[in-house]
KOLBA-677880 format. One record per residue (C-alpha): residue number from 1; residue in three letters; z, x, y. Coordinates in pm, 1 decimal. Example, Ala and Ser with C-alpha at 12.3 -4.5 7.8 and 13.67 -1.06 7.14 Angstrom:
<torvexs>
  num  residuo        up      east     north
    1      ALA     780.0    1230.0    -450.0
    2      SER     714.0    1367.0    -106.0
</torvexs>
This chain:
<torvexs>
  num  residuo        up      east     north
    1      MET       0.0       0.0       0.0
    2      THR     -45.4     295.1     237.7
    3      ILE    -246.2     234.8     554.5
    4      ASN    -570.4     425.6     605.2
    5      TYR    -575.1     552.4     964.3
    6      SER    -916.4     713.9     918.6
    7      GLU   -1069.7     365.1     913.1
    8      THR   -1208.6     202.9    1227.1
    9      ILE    -967.4     -79.0    1145.2
   10      PRO    -643.0      63.5     992.3
   11      ASN    -547.5    -151.7     696.2
   12      ASN    -370.6    -172.9     363.4
   13      VAL    -606.0    -435.7     214.4
   14      ASN    -878.1    -200.9      81.3
   15      LEU   -1118.0    -312.8     350.7
   16      SER   -1362.4     -31.2     270.4
   17      GLU   -1420.4    -187.0     -74.4
   18      ASP   -1552.7    -509.8      82.2
   19      ARG   -1844.0    -390.4     291.8
   20      GLY   -1950.0    -736.6     410.1
   21      LEU   -1601.2    -820.4     533.8
   22      GLN   -1564.6    -477.0     693.1
   23      ARG   -1893.6    -519.0     882.2
   24      ALA   -1793.9    -868.0     999.3
   25      LEU   -1459.7    -745.0    1133.3
   26      GLU   -1621.3    -436.9    1291.5
   27      GLN   -1856.3    -674.9    1474.1
   28      TRP   -1558.8    -885.4    1586.2
   29      GLN   -1368.7    -579.5    1711.3
   30      PRO   -1581.2    -512.6    2026.4
   31      ASN   -1544.6    -878.5    2124.4
   32      TYR   -1169.9    -846.7    2080.5
   33      LEU   -1160.2    -533.4    2298.6
   34      SER   -1373.2    -708.2    2560.4
   35      TRP   -1125.5    -999.0    2559.0
   36      TRP    -836.5    -750.7    2586.3
   37      ASN    -995.8    -579.5    2885.4
   38      ASP   -1058.2    -915.0    3053.9
   39      MET    -735.9   -1098.8    2966.1
   40      GLY    -487.9    -833.5    2853.2
   41      PRO    -214.5    -684.9    3073.2
   42      GLU    -352.0    -629.8    3422.9
   43      GLY    -367.2    -270.6    3544.4
   44      SER    -262.2    -125.0    3208.3
   45      GLN    -578.5      36.1    3075.3
   46      ASN    -519.3     391.4    3196.2
   47      VAL    -146.8     442.0    3143.6
   48      ASP      21.4     602.1    2843.5
   49      VAL     283.3     366.6    2698.8
   50      TYR     565.7     452.8    2457.5
   51      LEU     467.4     204.5    2185.8
   52      ARG     566.4     126.3    1829.6
   53      THR     274.5     128.3    1586.8
   54      ALA     280.9      16.9    1223.2
   55      VAL     241.1     309.2     982.6
   56      SER     360.9     138.7     663.8
   57      VAL     497.4    -196.5     554.0
   58      ASP     789.1     -75.3     345.0
   59      PRO    1143.4    -124.6     480.4
   60      GLN    1196.9     251.1     520.2
   61      GLY     942.2     296.6     793.5
   62      TRP     688.3      53.2     933.4
   63      ALA     698.7     179.9    1293.5
   64      GLN     596.7     503.1    1461.5
   65      PHE     677.0     561.7    1829.3
   66      GLY     459.7     758.9    2066.4
   67      HIS     272.2     742.0    2395.5
   68      VAL     -69.8     577.2    2368.4
   69      LYS    -315.9     401.8    2597.2
   70      MET    -323.5      34.3    2505.3
   71      PRO    -703.7      11.3    2460.4
   72      ASP    -660.7     294.1    2204.6
   73      TYR    -377.9     117.5    2020.1
   74      ARG    -446.9     107.0    1646.1
   75      TRP    -459.0    -265.1    1581.6
   76      GLY    -494.3    -320.9    1211.8
   77      ILE    -446.8    -548.9     913.8
   78      PHE    -124.6    -518.0     717.4
   79      LEU      12.7    -739.9     441.5
   80      ASN     347.3    -712.2     270.3
   81      PRO     315.9    -586.1     -88.4
   82      GLY     233.4    -857.0    -342.2
   83      GLU     514.0    -988.7    -561.0
   84      GLN     424.1    -962.3    -929.1
   85      GLY     426.7   -1299.1   -1102.8
   86      ARG     512.0   -1494.3    -786.7
   87      LYS     527.8   -1870.3    -847.1
   88      ILE     495.7   -2167.8    -612.9
   89      HIS     853.5   -2281.4    -552.9
   90      PHE     817.4   -2617.5    -377.7
   91      GLY     597.1   -2925.8    -364.8
   92      ASP     373.0   -3082.5    -625.8
   93      HIS     251.8   -2745.2    -761.5
   94      MET     601.9   -2603.2    -813.5
   95      GLY     613.8   -2357.0   -1104.4
   96      GLU     242.3   -2273.8   -1095.0
   97      ASP     106.5   -1930.8   -1001.8
   98      VAL      51.8   -1875.8    -630.0
   99      TRP    -310.3   -1882.1    -512.9
  100      GLN    -506.8   -1567.4    -431.7
  101      GLU    -804.8   -1774.6    -316.7
  102      VAL    -819.1   -2095.4    -111.4
  103      PRO    -830.7   -2411.0    -328.0
  104      GLY   -1129.8   -2614.4    -216.1
  105      GLU    -930.7   -2934.1    -166.9
  106      TYR    -691.7   -2759.1      76.2
  107      ARG    -951.1   -2554.0     260.9
  108      ALA    -962.0   -2764.6     580.0
  109      ASN    -583.9   -2790.9     614.3
  110      LEU    -525.7   -2420.3     550.5
  111      ARG    -790.8   -2326.2     802.6
  112      ARG    -630.1   -2557.8    1059.0
  113      ILE    -286.1   -2401.9    1000.1
  114      ILE    -419.9   -2045.7    1035.1
  115      VAL    -626.1   -2126.3    1345.8
  116      THR    -333.4   -2299.1    1518.1
  117      GLN    -102.7   -2003.9    1447.4
  118      GLY    -373.9   -1756.8    1546.3
  119      ASP    -440.5   -1934.7    1875.9
  120      THR     -82.7   -1880.4    1996.5
  121      GLU    -115.6   -1501.2    1978.2
  122      PRO    -385.9   -1432.9    2241.1
  123      ALA    -245.6   -1720.5    2447.4
  124      SER      83.8   -1533.1    2490.2
  125      VAL    -102.2   -1224.8    2613.4
  126      GLU    -298.7   -1435.7    2862.7
  127      GLN      15.7   -1608.3    2989.5
  128      GLN     177.8   -1268.6    3049.6
  129      ARG    -129.4   -1100.9    3199.0
  130      HIS       3.9   -1047.9    3553.2
  131      LEU     368.8    -970.9    3475.9
  132      GLY     322.1    -593.6    3467.8
  133      LEU     251.1    -599.4    3841.6
  134      THR     609.4    -715.9    3909.4
  135      ALA     801.8    -529.9    3636.9
  136      PRO    1173.1    -478.5    3717.5
  137      SER    1177.2    -136.5    3545.0
  138      GLN     977.2     102.5    3328.8
  139      TYR    1190.5      -2.7    3032.8
  140      ASP    1095.2    -368.0    3083.4
  141      LEU     729.3    -284.7    3146.1
  142      ARG     720.6     -96.6    2817.0
  143      ASN     877.0    -394.3    2636.5
  144      LEU     617.8    -630.1    2787.3
  145      PHE     336.9    -404.4    2668.2
  146      GLN     492.4    -378.6    2319.3
  147      VAL     503.5    -757.4    2294.1
  148      ASN     141.2    -773.5    2413.7
  149      VAL      -2.3    -528.9    2158.7
  150      GLU     189.7    -692.6    1875.4
  151      GLU      66.3   -1038.3    1973.5
  152      GLY    -279.4    -881.2    1960.3
  153      ARG    -213.0    -746.8    1611.7
  154      HIS     -91.2   -1088.7    1499.2
  155      LEU    -425.7   -1227.7    1614.4
  156      TRP    -595.7    -964.8    1397.2
  157      ALA    -381.4   -1079.1    1102.9
  158      MET    -502.5   -1437.8    1132.0
  159      VAL    -865.3   -1338.8    1197.0
  160      TYR    -864.4   -1126.2     881.4
  161      LEU    -760.3   -1432.6     677.5
  162      LEU   -1028.1   -1645.9     845.2
  163      HIS   -1301.7   -1387.6     782.5
  164      LYS   -1204.6   -1305.3     424.7
  165      TYR   -1131.3   -1651.4     289.3
  166      PHE   -1327.9   -1902.7     499.6
  167      GLY   -1682.2   -1761.3     522.7
  168      ARG   -1900.8   -1860.3     816.8
  169      ASP   -1651.8   -2127.5     926.6
  170      GLY   -1383.8   -1860.5     946.7
  171      ARG   -1605.3   -1623.5    1146.1
  172      ASP   -1684.7   -1903.7    1392.4
  173      GLU   -1314.0   -1981.2    1428.4
  174      GLY   -1246.2   -1611.1    1490.2
  175      GLU   -1492.8   -1613.1    1779.4
  176      ALA   -1343.7   -1934.2    1920.0
  177      LEU    -999.9   -1770.5    1927.9
  178      LEU   -1140.7   -1525.1    2183.4
  179      GLU   -1316.9   -1795.6    2386.0
  180      ARG   -1029.4   -2034.1    2460.0
  181      ARG    -810.0   -1947.7    2759.6
  182      SER    -449.5   -2033.6    2835.5
  183      GLY    -433.0   -2302.7    3103.7
  184      GLN    -809.8   -2342.4    3133.2
  185      THR    -916.6   -2700.4    3201.4
  186      ASP   -1230.6   -2716.9    2987.9
  187      ASN   -1133.6   -2484.6    2698.2
  188      PRO    -752.6   -2456.1    2682.1
  189      ARG    -532.9   -2319.7    2406.6
  190      ILE    -452.5   -2564.1    2125.7
  191      LEU     -78.8   -2613.0    2189.5
  192      GLN      43.4   -2719.0    2533.7
  193      ALA     333.7   -2470.9    2556.5
  194      PHE      70.6   -2195.5    2547.3
  195      ASN    -109.5   -2341.5    2847.6
  196      GLU     200.9   -2322.5    3067.8
  197      GLN     221.0   -2043.9    3324.2
  198      THR     460.1   -1752.0    3282.4
  199      PRO     470.4   -1653.5    3649.7
  200      ASP     787.5   -1444.2    3667.5
  201      TRP    1014.3   -1230.0    3454.8
  202      LEU    1287.6   -1489.1    3409.8
  203      ALA    1019.3   -1718.2    3262.8
  204      PHE     900.4   -1428.9    3042.4
  205      PHE    1249.4   -1364.1    2908.6
  206      MET    1300.9   -1735.4    2841.4
  207      PHE     959.1   -1753.7    2673.4
  208      THR    1030.6   -1459.1    2444.7
  209      TYR    1374.1   -1600.3    2357.7
  210      PHE    1275.0   -1963.2    2299.7
  211      THR     901.0   -1971.9    2228.9
  212      ASP     883.4   -1655.4    2019.3
  213      ARG    1174.0   -1805.8    1824.5
  214      ASP     945.1   -2100.0    1745.9
  215      GLY     706.3   -1833.6    1615.9
  216      LYS     982.5   -1702.8    1389.4
  217      PHE    1041.9   -2045.6    1236.6
  218      GLN     673.0   -2127.5    1196.5
  219      LEU     609.1   -1788.2    1035.7
  220      CYS     909.4   -1831.6     804.1
  221      ALA     769.7   -2168.0     691.7
  222      LEU     426.1   -2010.9     631.4
  223      ALA     584.7   -1715.8     448.1
  224      GLU     676.0   -1968.9     175.7
  225      SER     310.9   -2074.8     134.2
  226      ALA     149.1   -2105.0    -207.3
  227      PHE    -153.4   -1927.0     -52.7
  228      ASP     -26.4   -1576.7    -121.4
  229      PRO    -231.9   -1378.6     136.3
  230      LEU     -95.5   -1604.6     413.0
  231      ALA     262.7   -1565.6     287.4
  232      ARG     232.7   -1186.4     269.2
  233      THR      70.1   -1165.6     614.3
  234      THR     335.2   -1373.1     788.8
  235      LYS     622.4   -1184.7     621.8
  236      PHE     501.2    -865.8     785.6
  237      MET     447.1   -1041.1    1120.4
  238      LEU     812.8   -1150.2    1112.0
  239      THR     921.7    -785.9    1112.2
  240      GLU     759.5    -745.5    1454.6
  241      GLU     862.0   -1087.3    1590.0
  242      ALA    1230.6    -983.3    1590.4
  243      HIS    1168.0    -740.7    1877.6
  244      HIS    1009.5   -1014.8    2089.8
  245      MET    1320.7   -1231.4    2057.4
  246      PHE    1538.4    -928.9    2135.7
  247      VAL    1342.3    -878.2    2458.8
  248      GLY    1415.8   -1239.5    2553.4
  249      GLU    1782.0   -1254.1    2459.3
  250      SER    1872.4    -916.6    2608.9
  251      GLY    1657.3    -983.1    2917.2
  252      VAL    1827.0   -1311.7    3003.9
  253      GLY    2163.3   -1150.3    2924.6
  254      ARG    2094.2    -868.0    3171.1
  255      VAL    1996.4   -1119.6    3443.0
  256      ILE    2323.4   -1307.0    3380.0
  257      SER    2529.5    -986.0    3382.2
  258      ARG    2388.5    -879.7    3718.9
  259      THR    2441.4   -1226.5    3868.8
  260      CYS    2802.8   -1235.7    3748.8
  261      GLN    2862.7    -887.2    3890.7
  262      VAL    2740.1    -996.0    4234.6
  263      MET    2936.6   -1322.3    4220.7
  264      ASN    3255.2   -1128.4    4155.6
  265      GLU    3178.5    -871.6    4424.4
  266      LEU    3120.3   -1149.2    4679.0
  267      LYS    3395.5   -1369.9    4532.6
  268      THR    3171.1   -1675.6    4558.2
  269      ASP    2976.7   -1928.4    4352.9
  270      ASP    2785.8   -2050.8    4659.7
  271      VAL    2419.9   -2060.9    4553.9
  272      ALA    2289.2   -1977.8    4902.9
  273      LYS    2510.0   -1666.5    4926.6
  274      ILE    2420.5   -1555.1    4574.6
  275      ARG    2050.2   -1591.8    4646.5
  276      ALA    2090.0   -1412.5    4978.8
  277      ALA    2229.5   -1119.0    4779.1
  278      GLY    1901.5   -1104.4    4587.6
  279      VAL    2010.9   -1226.1    4243.1
  280      ILE    1933.0   -1542.2    4044.7
  281      ASP    2207.9   -1804.7    4055.0
  282      LEU    2337.1   -1948.7    3728.0
  283      PRO    2224.0   -2310.9    3794.8
  284      THR    1865.8   -2185.2    3833.3
  285      ILE    1897.6   -1995.3    3504.3
  286      GLN    2015.0   -2322.8    3344.9
  287      ARG    1709.8   -2508.8    3478.5
  288      TYR    1474.4   -2241.5    3341.2
  289      LEU    1657.9   -2268.9    3007.9
  290      ASN    1612.1   -2648.3    3007.4
  291      PHE    1240.0   -2616.4    3072.5
  292      HIS    1159.6   -2351.1    2813.9
  293      PHE    1378.0   -2505.7    2544.3
  294      SER    1227.7   -2853.0    2587.0
  295      VAL     867.8   -2729.7    2601.0
  296      THR     926.4   -2519.6    2289.4
  297      ILE    1082.0   -2787.9    2069.2
  298      ASP     769.4   -2997.5    2129.9
  299      LEU     579.2   -2724.6    1941.7
  300      PHE     731.1   -2847.9    1615.5
  301      GLY     525.4   -3166.3    1644.3
  302      ALA     599.6   -3534.6    1598.4
  303      ASP     933.7   -3626.0    1441.7
  304      GLU     750.8   -3829.2    1176.4
  305      SER     432.6   -3671.2    1044.9
  306      SER     213.2   -3745.2     744.4
  307      ASN      49.5   -3404.8     797.7
  308      ALA     385.4   -3229.4     758.2
  309      ALA     444.0   -3423.6     436.1
  310      SER      99.5   -3327.6     306.5
  311      PHE     137.1   -2959.3     397.1
  312      TYR     467.4   -2944.7     206.9
  313      SER     367.9   -3145.3    -100.5
  314      THR      47.7   -2945.0    -144.2
  315      GLY     233.8   -2613.2    -107.7
  316      LEU      68.9   -2497.6     215.7
  317      LYS     384.3   -2472.1     428.4
  318      GLY     747.9   -2470.4     319.3
  319      ARG    1074.6   -2507.0     504.1
  320      PHE    1277.4   -2236.2     676.6
  321      GLU    1456.7   -2041.4     399.3
  322      GLU    1315.2   -2274.0     134.5
  323      SER    1452.1   -2074.5    -158.9
  324      LYS    1812.4   -2099.2     -29.8
  325      ARG    1813.9   -2479.7     -29.0
  326      GLY    1991.6   -2659.1    -309.6
  327      ASP    1768.3   -2966.6    -349.3
  328      ASP    1479.1   -3026.9    -589.5
  329      HIS    1214.5   -2876.2    -350.6
  330      ARG     996.2   -3183.2    -395.8
  331      LEU    1189.2   -3421.2    -164.7
  332      LYS    1024.5   -3741.2    -291.9
  333      GLN    1355.8   -3931.7    -287.8
  334      ASP    1526.0   -3753.4       5.5
  335      ARG    1591.1   -3906.1     347.3
  336      TYR    1647.4   -3753.0     690.8
  337      LYS    1763.6   -3886.0    1027.3
  338      VAL    1535.8   -3890.2    1330.5
  339      LEU    1584.7   -4037.0    1677.0
  340      GLU    1426.9   -4346.2    1823.4
  341      ILE    1481.4   -4559.3    2133.4
  342      ARG    1631.9   -4901.2    2072.5
  343      GLN    1738.6   -5124.1    2362.5
  344      ASP    1738.1   -4825.0    2600.8
  345      GLN    1963.2   -4625.4    2369.7
  346      LEU    1897.5   -4323.0    2151.7
  347      VAL    1979.9   -4415.9    1792.9
  348      GLU    1930.7   -4246.3    1457.9
  349      LYS    1724.5   -4392.0    1176.0
  350      GLU    1665.6   -4266.2     825.4
  351      VAL    1310.3   -4191.4     715.9
  352      PRO    1160.2   -4018.9     409.8
  353      MET    1236.7   -3648.2     441.7
  354      LEU     879.4   -3550.3     358.5
  355      ASN     765.8   -3730.0     673.0
  356      ALA    1047.9   -3573.6     878.6
  357      LEU     983.8   -3206.6     794.6
  358      ASN     884.4   -3125.4    1153.8
  359      GLU    1225.2   -3257.1    1258.3
  360      VAL    1399.2   -3056.0     985.3
  361      LEU    1237.1   -2736.1    1115.1
  362      ARG    1312.7   -2834.6    1476.4
  363      ASP    1681.4   -2889.3    1392.8
  364      ASP    1699.2   -2550.6    1216.1
  365      TYR    1544.0   -2394.2    1526.7
  366      ILE    1791.2   -2567.2    1760.8
  367      LYS    2089.5   -2433.6    1562.0
  368      ASP    1945.5   -2082.9    1584.1
  369      SER    1874.1   -2114.5    1958.8
  370      ILE    2227.8   -2226.8    2036.3
  371      GLY    2361.1   -1898.8    1894.0
  372      GLY    2198.5   -1685.5    2161.9
  373      VAL    2304.8   -1923.5    2438.5
  374      GLY    2660.5   -1878.2    2312.3
  375      ARG    2623.9   -1501.6    2345.2
  376      TRP    2501.9   -1545.9    2704.0
  377      ASN    2810.4   -1759.6    2772.4
  378      LYS    3033.6   -1480.3    2644.9
  379      LEU    2894.3   -1258.8    2923.4
  380      ILE    2984.7   -1524.5    3182.1
  381      GLU    3325.3   -1576.7    3022.6
  382      LYS    3393.4   -1201.2    3024.8
  383      ALA    3323.4   -1206.2    3400.1
  384      ALA    3584.8   -1486.5    3433.9
  385      ILE    3335.1   -1725.4    3594.0
  386      PRO    3388.9   -2096.6    3515.5
  387      PHE    3026.8   -2182.0    3428.2
  388      ARG    2865.4   -2237.6    3089.0
  389      LEU    2499.4   -2258.9    2996.5
  390      GLN    2405.1   -2541.6    2762.6
  391      VAL    2107.5   -2633.7    2549.6
  392      PRO    1990.3   -2979.9    2663.4
  393      HIS    1972.7   -3278.9    2430.9
  394      LYS    1669.8   -3263.3    2203.6
  395      ALA    1533.8   -3586.4    2354.4
  396      PHE    1525.9   -3430.6    2703.5
  397      HIS    1181.7   -3374.1    2864.9
  398      ARG     981.1   -3443.0    2549.7
  399      ASN     605.2   -3494.8    2540.1
  400      ILE     544.1   -3518.6    2164.9
  401      GLY     627.1   -3789.1    1911.8
  402      SER     828.5   -4108.2    1953.3
  403      LEU    1034.4   -3955.9    2237.2
  404      SER     726.7   -3865.8    2440.9
  405      GLY     765.3   -3972.0    2801.1
  406      VAL    1108.3   -4132.1    2751.8
  407      LYS    1335.9   -4037.3    3041.7
  408      VAL    1649.3   -3876.9    2898.5
  409      SER    1908.0   -3669.3    3086.0
  410      PRO    2014.0   -3327.3    2953.3
  411      ASP    2332.6   -3485.2    2813.6
  412      GLY    2133.6   -3744.1    2617.1
  413      ARG    2146.2   -4059.7    2831.1
  414      VAL    1835.2   -4277.2    2854.1
  415      ILE    1769.4   -4330.7    3225.4
  416      SER    1517.3   -4508.8    3446.1
  417      ALA    1208.9   -4342.9    3592.3
  418      SER    1362.4   -4368.8    3939.7
  419      ASP    1685.2   -4199.3    3824.6
  420      TRP    1476.9   -3925.0    3666.2
  421      GLU    1282.8   -3865.1    3986.5
  422      ALA    1605.7   -3855.3    4187.0
  423      GLN    1765.5   -3590.9    3962.7
  424      VAL    1484.9   -3393.2    3800.2
  425      ASP    1520.8   -3100.5    4043.0
  426      GLN    1877.5   -3056.3    3918.8
  427      TRP    1752.6   -3028.7    3562.3
  428      LEU    1415.3   -2850.5    3572.8
  429      PRO    1296.5   -2565.1    3797.3
  430      SER    1171.2   -2704.7    4127.7
  431      ALA     889.2   -2554.9    4331.9
  432      SER    1152.1   -2399.6    4558.5
  433      ASP    1336.9   -2250.2    4257.2
  434      ARG    1017.8   -2090.2    4133.9
  435      ALA     930.1   -1967.0    4482.5
  436      PHE    1273.9   -1807.7    4516.0
  437      VAL    1251.2   -1632.5    4178.4
  438      ALA     897.5   -1519.7    4264.9
  439      SER    1028.9   -1372.2    4591.6
  440      LEU    1250.8   -1134.2    4391.2
  441      MET     966.1   -1006.7    4178.6
  442      GLY     864.5    -662.0    4299.6
  443      ARG     737.1    -368.2    4098.5
  444      CYS    1007.6    -113.2    4017.1
  445      VAL     874.3     157.2    3787.2
  446      GLU    1050.4     480.8    3878.4
  447      PRO    1221.2     617.2    3564.2
  448      GLY    1580.7     494.2    3544.8
  449      GLN    1550.4     251.2    3837.8
  450      PHE    1601.6    -124.2    3798.5
  451      ALA    1533.7    -418.2    4027.4
  452      ASN    1838.6    -555.0    4206.9
  453      TRP    1837.9    -884.6    4014.0
  454      ILE    1875.3    -739.4    3662.7
  455      ALA    2126.7    -506.3    3496.8
  456      PRO    2011.8    -196.3    3305.0
  457      PRO    2010.4    -223.1    2923.4
  458      LEU    2304.5     -86.5    2726.7
  459      THR    2070.9     138.9    2526.5
  460      GLY    1706.4     239.2    2543.7
  461      ILE    1425.3     192.0    2292.8
  462      ASN    1429.2     400.9    1972.5
  463      ARG    1754.3     569.5    2081.6
  464      GLN    1594.8     694.7    2402.8
  465      PRO    1796.4     678.6    2726.5
  466      ALA    1731.5     396.6    2974.0
  467      HIS    1583.1     651.2    3218.8
  468      PHE    1331.5     777.6    2958.9
  469      ASP     968.8     817.6    3070.3
  470      TYR     844.8     505.0    2889.4
  471      ILE     525.8     481.8    3094.4
  472      ARG     318.3     780.3    3201.3
  473      PHE     107.3     684.1    3499.2
  474      ASN    -208.9     893.2    3526.2
</torvexs>
């Protein structure tokens, strides 16, 4: 399973033995690089960045650090090693051998799953395109670029599956992944969260905490797939996804730490005074949290879904940590509670679990998200400030499923449209909030220097000091 770095496309899938596939991917590669030059990180082509590159997929060492120009980054195709004798462990095919080829009857659904996952990867890069121009430090700029190149590699992972297993249809889908654009009116990205703007670094940190966490849960569900190449691909992608969530959690934590420091120095919780000191007040951080959390939980789809039931029963997509669950892994008789509106109240109702699997995954995600918010609150508590961040109710600000468009407050009360309009600026970032945060965004890239609104990290990357020369400007 070693990776051949003498290849045009580094890989551990014996690409050189499949000349047709190799030629197809080598033809796709220039289009990818053209997309990267057009839509990748602005102003980054000629700098040397201290990046992590995959060199193997074994637990002992899958990352090599060194300075490299991003257009020269060795994007490649890496799958986790195959598991001898692996069996399907959920759904109607439970106990059968996993598939090495795509079953004809599941071809359309598998292609749809892979395309939807693949579309999120370049979308993230496009959303983050301008952030390097306002980086709060070299350390943060390096982390942004690391996230960007790995999102690019995750696109390669999905395009490889499309090219190898879906013929001409797959090649056409691979081209379409480079043609859609985040936020574009006539050819947008598939999922709405990936058409939202990421205009500032607080939004970036929230995105990498909340939305990359959605990626973790979706990839974990796909890592259970009966289609073995997809399962092996997503298992390796998960190794890289952990860093993206670290960037988000530690980034928001550093913003909070700096804000708390200034609040204690000034002995005030007055928002105007805190903003005048050039840091982001805690209520604004809460509103950003509310927005990114609510937009992200919509990514899990409708609370009742026949597609989710079909994907599970046919073995295409499992649950988070499927093998650790103590049920029969078929779920034909199981029930699950989802929310609905009845007489202007949120109430629970029981539905077949197979139809509620989006909600199951969403609830697993929410539990995981709350953990990091608790760690942020410990920073505020340590500073002896009487304020706590909270994850809003899962019915708040929803635009998917039965809760779509229902006006619900962050604490879970169904309210009128007029009440929503009167209070929405207390719950979601207003234009003035975003303008204030934008006003703080200025490029700070001298080694060891950090913008006023964020604290330095406790440690650097790969045991390097925070003042390490992460970016070499030529």
